[in-house]
DRENLUM-146435 format. One record per atom (N, C-alpha, C): residue in one letter; y, z, x. Coordinates in steps of 0.2 Angstrom, whole numbers, plus 2048, in hexadecimal, padded with zeros to 3 digits. Layout:
AYZX/...
This chain:
MDB35D849C/MDB55D5495/MDBC5D7495/PDC25D4493/PDC85D6492/PDC95DB48C/HDCE5DF48E/HDCF5E5489/HDD15E1482/PDCE5E347D/PDD15DF476/PDD75E2474/GDDA5E8476/GDDF5EA473/GDDF5EE46E/ADE45F246B/ADE45F7466/ADE45F445F/FDE65ED45F/FDE85EA458/FDE35E4458/RDE05E2452/RDDD5DB451/RDDF5D944A/GDDD5D3449/GDDD5D0442/GDE45D0440/LDE55D2439/LDEC5D2436/LDF15D6439/RDEF5DC43C/RDF35E143F/RDF75DE446/KDF25D9449/KDF45D7450/KDFA5D144E/DDF75CE448/DDFB5C8446/DE025CB444/FE035D0440/FE095D343E/FE0E5D4445/LE0A5D9449/LE0D5DA44F/LE105D5453/QE0C5D0454/QE0F5C9457/QE155C7454/GE165C744E/GE1B5C444A/GE215C944B/EE205CF44D/EE265D444F/EE295D3455/KE255D045A/KE275D0460/KE2F5CD463/PE315C745E/PE375C645F/PE3D5CA45E/EE3C5CE459/EE405D3456/EE405D945D/YE3B5DB45E/YE3A5E0464/YE3E5DE46A/AE3D5D746C/AE405D5472/AE475D4471/AE4A5D346B/AE515D346A/AE545DA46A/AE515DF468/AE525E6469/AE525E946F/VE4E5E7474/VE4E5E847B/VE545E547E/AE565DF47D/AE5C5DC47F/AE625E047C/GE635E2476/GE685E5473/GE685ED474/GE645EF476/GE645F6478/GE635FB472/YE5F5F846E/YE5D5FC467/YE565FD466/VE525FD46C/VE4A5FD46B/VE47602466/NE4A609467/NE4760D462/NE4860C45B/DE4E60A459/DE4F609453/DE4B603450/AE4A5FE454/AE465F7452/AE3F5F9451/LE3D5FE457/LE36600457/LE34604450/AE3960844E/AE3860C448/AE37608441/VE3B603442/VE3B5FD43B/VE345FA43C/IE325F8442/IE2B5F4442/IE265F9440/QE255FF443/QE21604440/QE2060543A/RE26606436/RE26606430/RE2360042C/RE255FA42E/RE235F442A/RE1B5F442C/FE195F6432/FE115F6432/FE0D5FA42E/FE1060042D/FE0C605429/FE0D603421/KE125FF420/KE135FD419/KE0D5F8417/RE0B5F341C/RE055EF41C/RDFF5F241D/FDFE5F6422/FDF85F9424/FDF9601423/PDF860441D/PDF960B41C/PDF460E422/IDF6615424/IDF3619428/IDEC61B425/DDEC61B41E/DDE561D41B/DDE061841B/LDE261141D/LDDE60B41D/LDDB60B424/PDD460B424/PDD060B42B/PDD360542F/IDD3607436/IDD560143A/IDD15FB43A/DDCB5FC439/DDC75F6438/DDC65F3432/KDCC5F542D/KDCB5F1426/KDD25EE425/EDD15E8423/EDD75E4421/EDDA5E541B/PDE15E6419/PDE35E5413/PDE25DF40F/TDE15DE409/TDE05D8404/TDE65D4404/PDE65CD404/PDEC5C9403/PDF15CC3FD/EDED5CE3F8/EDF15D13F2/EDF65D83F5/QDF25DB3F9/QDF65E23FB/QDFC5E0400/LDFB5DB403/LE005D9408/LE065D5404/AE045D1400/AE095CE3FC/AE0D5D33F8/AE0B5D93F6/AE0E5DE3F2/AE135E33F7/VE125E23FD/VE175E6401/VE1E5E4400/NE225E93FF/NE2A5E83FE/NE2C5EE404/DE305EB409/DE325EF40F/DE385F340C/EE3B5F0407/EE425F4405/EE405FA400/EE3A5FA3FE/EE386003FA/EE386063FF/PE3960C3FB/PE386123FE/PE306153FE/EE2E618403/EE2661A404/EE26621401/PE216233FD/PE216293FA/PE1F62E400/DE226343FF/DE20639404/DE1863B403/QE1663E408/QE0E640408/QE0F648404/VE0B6483FF/VE0B64E3FB/VE08654400/VE0C65A400/VE0A660404/VE06664400/PE00666402/PDFC66B3FE/PDFF6713FB/NDFE6733F6/NE016783F2/NDFC67E3F3/EDFE6843F7/EDF96883F8/EDF868C3F1/DDFD68D3ED/DDFB6903E7/DDF768D3E2/EDF56863E2/EDF16833DF/EDEA6813E1/MDE86843E7/MDE16833EA/MDDF68B3ED/DDD868A3ED/DDD56903F0/DDD768F3F8/ADD56953FC/ADD7695402/ADD368F406/EDCD68E405/EDC9689408/EDCC682407/EDCD681401/EDD067A3FE/EDD6679402/YDDA67E402/YDE167D405/YDE167C40D/ADDD67F410/ADDB67E417/ADD9678419/KDD4675415/KDD166E416/KDD8669415/ADDB66A40F/ADE166540D/ADE6665413/VDE866B416/VDEC66C41B/VDEA668421/EDE3669423/EDE0666429/EDE165D428/RDDF65B421/RDDF654420/RDE7651421/LDEB65541F/LDF2653420/LDF4653427/EDF265842C/EDF4658433/EDF0652436/DDEA650434/DDE764B437/DDEA645436/RDEC644430/RDEF63E42E/RDF663D432/QDFA642433/QE00642437/QDFE64143E/KDF9643441/KDF8642448/KDF663B449/LDF2638444/LDF0631444/LDF662C444/IDFB62E43F/IE0162A43F/IE0562A446/VE05630449/VE09630450/VE0562C455/FDFE62C454/FDFA629459/FDFB621458/RDFB61E452/RDFC617450/RE03615452/KE0861A451/KE0F618453/KE0F61745A/GE0C61B45E/GE0B61B466/GE08614468/QE03612464/QDFF60C466/QE03606464/IE0760645F/IE0D60045E/IE11600463/KE14606465/KE1960646B/KE17603471/RE11605472/RE0E60247A/RE0C5FC479/WE0A5F9473/WE085F2472/WE0E5ED473/LE135EF470/LE195EB470/LE1C5EB476/AE1C5F147A/AE1F5F1481/AE1B5ED486/YE155ED485/YE105E9489/YE115E1487/QE125DF482/QE135D9481/QE1A5D6482/YE1F5DB482/YE265D9485/YE255D748C/ME215DB490/ME215DA497/ME1D5D4498/KE175D3495/KE145CD496/KE185C7495/DE1C5C748F/DE205C148C/DE255C0491/HE285C5494/HE2F5C4498/HE2C5C44A0/EE265C44A1/EE245C34A8/EE265C94AD/IE265CE4AA/IE275D44AF/IE205D64B2/NE1E5D14B6/NE185D14BA/NE195D14C1/PE155D44C6/PE165D44CD/PE145CD4CF/KE0F5C94CB/KE0D5C34CD/KE125BE4CD/DE175BF4C9/DE1C5B94C6/DE1F5B84CC/TE215B14CD/TE255AF4D3/TE2C5AE4D3/GE2F5B14CD/GE355B14CC/GE3A5B44D2/AE405B24D2/AE445B44D9/AE455BB4D9/DE465BF4D2/DE485C64D2/DE425CB4D2/NE3C5C84D3/NE365CC4D3/NE355D04DA/PE375D74D9/PE375DB4E0/PE305DB4E4/YE2B5DA4DF/YE245D94E3/YE235D44E8/RE275CF4E6/RE275C94EB/RE295CB4F2/VE2E5CF4F2/VE305D14F9/VE2C5D64FC/LE285DA4F8/LE235DE4FB/LE1D5DA4FD/LE1B5D54FA/LE155D14FB/LE175CD502/HE1D5CB502/HE1F5C7508/HE205CB50E/KE215D150E/KE215D7514/KE1A5D8516/LE165D8511/LE0F5DB512/LE0A5D4515/TE0C5CE512/TE085C8515/TE0C5C3518/GE125C3517/GE165BE51A/GE175B7515/KE145B850E/KE145B350A/KE185B6504/GE1A5B14FF/GE1D5B34F9/GE235B24F8/LE285B14FE/LE2F5B04FE/LE305A9502/TE325A44FE/TE3459D501/TE3B59C502/KE3C59A507/KE4459950A/KE46594505/PE4C596502/PE4F5914FD/PE5158A4FF/RE505864FC/RE5157E4FE/RE5857D4FA/QE5C5794FD/QE625774FB/QE625714F5/KE655734EF/KE6456D4EB/KE6A5684EB/SE685634E8/SE6D55D4E9/SE7355E4E3/GE7855B4E5/GE7F55C4E0/GE7D5594DA/PE795544D8/PE775524D2/PE735584CF/NE6E55A4D2/NE6A55F4CE/NE6D5664CC/TE735674D0/TE7856D4CE/TE7B56B4C9/WE7E5654C8/WE835634C3/WE7F5624BC/RE7955F4BC/RE7555F4B6/RE735644B2/KE7356A4B6/KE715704B2/KE775714AC/TE7C5704AE/TE825724A9/TE8356C4A4/HE805664A6/HE805604A1/HE7A55E49D/TE7656249C/TE6F560499/TE6F55C493/ME7455F48E/ME7455B488/ME76555488/EE7C55348C/EE7E54C48E/EE79548490/IE7554A496/IE70546498/IE6A545494/EE6854A490/EE6354948B/EE65544486/LE6A544483/LE6C53F47E/LE6C538480/EE6F537485/EE70530489/EE6852F48B/TE6453348E/TE5D53148F/TE5852F489/RE5A532483/RE5653147E/RE5A52A47A/RE6052947B/RE63522478/RE6051D47B/RE5F51D482/RE5D518487/RE55517485/AE5151C484/AE4A51B483/AE4951847C/ME4D51A477/ME4D516471/ME4E50E471/QE5350D475/QE55506477/QE4F50247A/QE4C50547F/QE46503483/QE40503480/GE3F50747A/GE39508478/GE3450C47C/VE3751147F/VE33515484/VE3051C480/NE2A51D481/NE2752347E/NE2C529480/VE2C52E47B/VE3053447D/VE2D538482/KE26538483/KE2253C488/KE2453948F/RE27533490/RE29530497/RE2F52F497/LE33535497/LE3A534498/LE3D53649E/AE385394A3/AE3B53C4A9/AE3E5374AE/GE3B5314AE/GE3E52C4B2/GE4552B4B0/IE455294A9/IE4C5274A6/IE5252D4A7/RE4F5334A6/RE535394A7/RE575394AD/EE535394B2/EE555394BA/EE595344BB/GE5852E4B8/GE5D5294B9/GE6452A4B6/VE6352C4B0/VE6A52E4AD/VE6E5334B0/AE6B5384B2/AE6E53E4B6/AE7253C4BC/KE6E5374C0/KE715344C6/KE775304C4/EE7752C4BF/EE7C5284BE/EE8252C4BB/ME805314B7/ME865354B4/ME8A5384BA/FE8753A4BF/FE8953E4C4/FE8D5394C9/AE8A5334CA/AE8E52F4CD/AE9452C4CB/AE9552D4C4/AE9B52A4C1/AEA052F4C1/LE9F5364C4/LEA453A4C3/LEAA5384C9/DEAF53C4C7/DEB553A4CB/DEB353D4D3/PEB453A4D8/PEB253C4DF/PEB45434E0/FEBA5454DE/FEBC54C4DF/FEB75514DB/EEB554F4D5/EEB05534D2/EEA95544D5/REA854E4D7/REA154E4DB/REA15524E0/DEA75534E4/DEA85574EA/DEA755E4E9/EEAA55F4E3/EEAA5664E1/EEA35694E0/WE9F5644DC/WE985664DB/WE955664E2/LE955624E5/LE925624EC/LE9356A4F0/EE9A56B4EF/EE9C5714F3/EE995784EF/RE985774E8/RE9557D4E5/RE8E57D4E7/TE8B5774E7/TE845784E9/TE8357B4F0/KE8757A4F4/KE8657D4FB/KE885844FB/EE8D5864F6/EE8E58E4F6/EE885914F3/EE8558E4ED/EE7F5914EB/EE7A5924F0/HE7958C4F4/HE7358D4F9/HE745924FE/DE7B593500/DE7C598505/DE7B59F502/EE7D5A04FC/EE7C5A64F9/EE745A84F8/AE705A34F6/AE695A34F6/AE665A54FD/IE695A2502/IE665A4509/IE675AA50A/KE6E5AD509/KE6F5B450B/KE6B5B9507/KE695B7501/KE655BC4FE/KE5D5BB500/WE5B5B6502/WE545B5505/WE545B950B/EE595B7510/EE595BB516/EE595C3516/SE5D5C5510/SE5E5CC50F/SE575CF50C/DE535CB508/DE4D5CE505/DE485CD50B/VE485C9510/VE435C8514/VE445CD51A/NE4A5CE51C/NE4B5D3521/NE4E5D9520/GE515DA51A/GE535E1518/GE4E5E5515/PE505EB513/PE4C5F0510/PE4B5EF509/LE455F1505/LE445F04FE/LE495F34FA/SE4B5F04F5/SE505F34EF/SE4E5FA4ED/TE545FE4EE/TE536054EB/TE566064E5/AE596004E1/AE5D6004DB/AE576034D5/PE5A6084D2/PE5560A4CD/PE526054C8/EE555FF4C7/EE535FA4C3/EE4E5F74C6/DE4E5F64CC/DE495F24D0/DE435F74D1/RE445FD4D2/RE3E6024D3/RE3B6024CC/QE3E6024C6/QE3B6024BF/QE375FC4BE/QE3A5F64C1/QE365F04C1/QE2F5F14C5/CE305F44CB/CE2A5F44CF/CE245F94CC/IE275FF4C9/IE226034C6/IE1F6004C0/LE225FB4BC/LE1F5F84B6/LE1A5F34B9/GE1B5F14BF/GE165EC4C2/GE115EE4C6/LE115F54C7/LE0E5F84CD/LE065F74CC/TE045F84C5/TDFD5F84C4/TDFA5F14C5/QDFD5EC4C2/QDFB5E54C3/QDFB5E34CB/FE005E54CE/FE005E44D6/FDF95E74DA/VDF95ED4D8/VDF45F14DC/VDED5F04DA/QDEC5EF4D3/QDE55EF4D1/QDE15E94D4/PDE35E34D5/PDDF5DE4D9/PDDE5E14E0/IDE25E44E3/IDE15E74EA/IDDC5EC4EA/LDDC5F14E6/LDD65F54E5/LDD05F24E4/DDCF5ED4E0/DDC95EA4DD/DDC65E74E4/LDCB5E34E8/LDC85E04EE/LDC65E54F3/IDC95EB4F4/IDC65F04F8/IDC05F24F6/CDBF5F44F0/CDB95F64EE/CDB35F14EF/EDB55EB4EE/EDB05E54EF/EDAE5E44F6/ADB45E54FB/ADB25E5502/ADAF5EB505/TDB05F0502/TDAD5F6505/TDA75F9502/GDA65F74FC/GDA15FA4F8/GDA36014F5/WDA86034F6/WDAB60A4F4/WDAF60A4ED/KDB160F4EB/KDB56104E5/KDBC6124E7/ADC16104E3/ADC86124E6/ADCC6154E0/TDD16194E2/TDD661B4DD/TDDC61C4E1/LDE26194DE/LDE961A4E2/LDED61F4DC/VDF06234DF/VDF36294DD/VDFA6284DE/TDFF6264DA/TE066264DB/TE0B6294D6/GE1062C4D8/GE1562F4D4/GE1C6304D6/GE206324D2/GE266344D4/GE2C6324CE/PE326334CF/PE366324C9/PE3762B4C6/EE3562B4C0/EE366244BC/EE3D6234BA/PE4161E4BD/PE4861C4BA/PE4961C4B2/AE446194B0/AE456174A8/AE4361E4A4/YE406234A7/YE3D6284A4/YE4362E4A6/GE4962C4A7/GE4E6314A9/GE4D6344AF/GE4A6324B4/GE496354BA/GE436394BA/RE4063B4B5/RE3B6404B5/RE3463D4B9/LE316424BB/LE2B6404BF/LE2563E4BB/NE226394BD/NE1C6354BB/NE166344BF/ME116344BE/ME0B6334C2/ME0762D4BF/IE056284C4/IE016234C1/IDFB6234C7/SDF46224C4/SDEE6214C7/SDEB61B4C5/IDE96184CA/IDE66114C9/IDDE6114CD/HDDA60F4C8/HDD36104CA/HDCF60A4CB/SDCA60A4CF/SDC66034D0/SDBF6054D2/GDBA6034CF/GDB36054D0/GDB160A4CB/TDAA6094C9/TDA860E4C3/TDA16114C5/TD9F6154C2/TD996194C1/TD936134C0/SD8D6154C3/SD886114C0/SD856124BA/GD8160F4B7/GD7D6104B1/GD8060C4AA/DD7E60E4A5/DD8160A4A0/DD8860B49E/ID8A61149E/ID9161349C/ID946134A2/KD9960E4A5/KD9C60E4AA/KDA36124AA/MDA56164AF/MDAB61A4AE/MDAF6194B5/NDB56184B5/NDB96194BC/NDB96214BD/FDBD6224C2/FDBE6294C5/FDC262D4C0/GDC86294BD/GDCC62D4B9/GDC962E4B2/RDC562B4AF/RDC162C4A9/RDBB6304AA/CDB86304AF/CDB26344B0/CDB363B4B2/EDB863C4B6/EDBB6424B7/EDC26454B4/QDC26424AE/QDC96444AA/QDCA64A4A9/IDC66504A8/IDC86564A7/IDCA65A4AD/RDC66594B2/RDC765B4B9/RDCE6584BD/YDCE6514BB/YDD464E4BD/YDDA6504BB/KDDB6524B4/KDE06554B1/KDE265C4B4/KDDC6604B4/KDDD6664B5/KDDF6684BD/YDDC6644C2/YDDE6664C9/YDE26604CC/LDE065A4CC/LDE46554CF/LDEA6544CD/VDEB6544C6/VDF36534C4/VDF76594C6/PDF565E4C4/PDF96644C6/PDFB6654CE/MDF56634D3/MDF76634D9/MDFC65E4DC/YDFB6574D9/YE006524DA/YE076544D8/SE076564D2/SE0D6584CF/SE1165D4D3/DE0E6624D6/DE116674DA/DE136634E0/FE0F65F4E3/FE1165B4E9/FE176574E8/LE176534E2/LE1E6504E1/LE246534E0/RE2365A4DE/RE2965F4DD/RE2B6614E4/KE276604E9/KE2A6624EF/KE2D65C4F3/CE2C6554F0/CE2F6504F3/CE3664E4F0/YE3864F4E9/YE3D64D4E7/YE416534E3/TE486544E5/TE4C6594E2/TE4E6564DC/PE5165B4D7/PE546584D1/PE596534D2/EE5D6544D7/EE6364F4D7/EE606494DA/EE5B6484DD/EE586414DE/EE5563E4D8/CE526434D4/CE4F63F4CE/CE5663D4C9/RE5B6414C9/RE6063F4C5/RE646394C7/AE636384CD/AE676324D1/AE6362C4CF/CE5C62C4CE/CE596254CD/CE586244C6/AE5B6284C1/AE5A6274BB/AE5E6214B8/LE5B61D4B3/LE5F6184B0/LE6261A4AA/DE676184A8/DE6A6194A1/DE6761449D/TE61616499/TE5D612495/TE6161048E/DE6761448D/DE6B613487/DE6F60D488/KE7160B48E/KE75606490/KE71600492/DE6C601496/DE675FC498/DE605FE497/PE5E5FB491/PE575FD48E/PE515FB494/FE4E600495/FE485FE49A/FE42602497/IE3C5FE498/IE35600496/IE3360449B/RE3060B498/RE2D60F49D/RE2560E49E/IE226104A4/IE1B60F4A4/IE1761149F/VE1961649D/VE1461A498/VE14616491/DE1A613490/DE1A60E48A/DE1560948A/IE1260748F/IE0E60148F/IE0760248E/EE035FE48B/EDFC5FE489/EDF95FC48F/HDF5601493/HDF2600499/HDEA5FF498/PDE65FC49D/PDDF5FC49C/PDDD60249F/QDD660449E/QDD460A4A0/QDD460C4A7/EDD56074AC/EDD66084B3/EDDC60B4B4/IDE060D4B0/IDE66104B2/IDE76174AE/SDE961B4B2/SDEB6224AF/SDF26254B0/IDF66264AB/IDFC6284AB/IDFD62F4A9/YE016334AD/YE0363A4AA/YE0A63B4AC/PE0D63B4A6/PE1563D4A7/PE146454A9/LE186474AE/LE1764E4B1/LE1D6524AE/CE206504A8/CE256544A4/CE2565249E/NE24657498/NE25655492/NE2A65A48F/RE2F65C493/RE3466048F/RE3965D48D/PE3D65F488/PE4365B485/PE4865948A/KE4A654489/KE5065148E/KE5665648D/DE58659492/DE5E65D491/DE64659494/SE6A65848F/SE6F654490/SE73656496/TE7265C499/TE7765D49F/TE7365E4A5/YE6C65D4A4/YE6765E4AA/YE626594A9/VE636524A9/VE5E64D4A7/VE5864E4AB/AE5964B4B2/AE5264A4B5/AE506514B8/AE536564B8/AE5265D4B9/AE4B65F4B5/AE4B65C4AF/AE4665F4AB/AE3F65D4AE/AE3F6594B2/AE396574B6/AE3665C4BA/FE3B6614BB/FE396674BF/FE3866E4BB/
């Protein structure tokens, strides 16, 4: 059964409506600011004291005013309570604050995951800039198709779509053709318009087409025969797509062998300032009614023994200088971190450093 996600009903509907604002913030480089606004608007409609499985009434939603200030939570007054009452009041306040932090994290991960899905940050994507296509080709010989040269008219028409579309619809109205059957007319219009160009201009477009094809061939040959990209942004893209790329492979291994499988990976994450991160991907579960993968079944010992062991190993592999060198400037180019994404239970993520970011020693904080 698919993972239902953290939010349902009206909460999910609200967050769906905030996705365009979040996407604009990623493009504009102000994700954290936009996220804070979205979280504030969320709590306006769905107060933290409202149980997660209970919906607000239409009247309550209609009364929401995002411009009004929120009242501060009343801090217990020790002088007005006995010791037991005060302790309970403080505990309730602390529990409430923890729930707010938890819910804000859920919102952050949900929006990041939705952004990735909507913008096809996916190892299965066939886009030309997907770094996993190169890896898949090196492993299987498939995934990268040699570019085919486009025709001059096809290159030209990309920059004249509006003129072509207007003429196409004009002819369709004259001929009484249904708008759903415009493809043939559109193709004829494009060819006629290109043929009507000055011969010198047509030759320029043909030459441009050849130049674009030559560039595409060079890139294809570099991808096929050259090493994988080591650019931090490409490596971050691979990190984000790692689980989706590897999970089906692990599942097939388990199906073919009858075994269970866990892949442990780790290293400096560019979007995390070069800090060390550890990702485990699991396949196969225990028997019985309550099925658990390795990471969930052995969570305590996994964190107590395996995570520190692998963390020590990674620190022997990467110097602080190497970590700094791979760090992305997320203020200039906003990138999503792997920890920001909502993952299924088959994935375990362990940031190996939670120290504050030091402005003079960014990635070295990982050590």
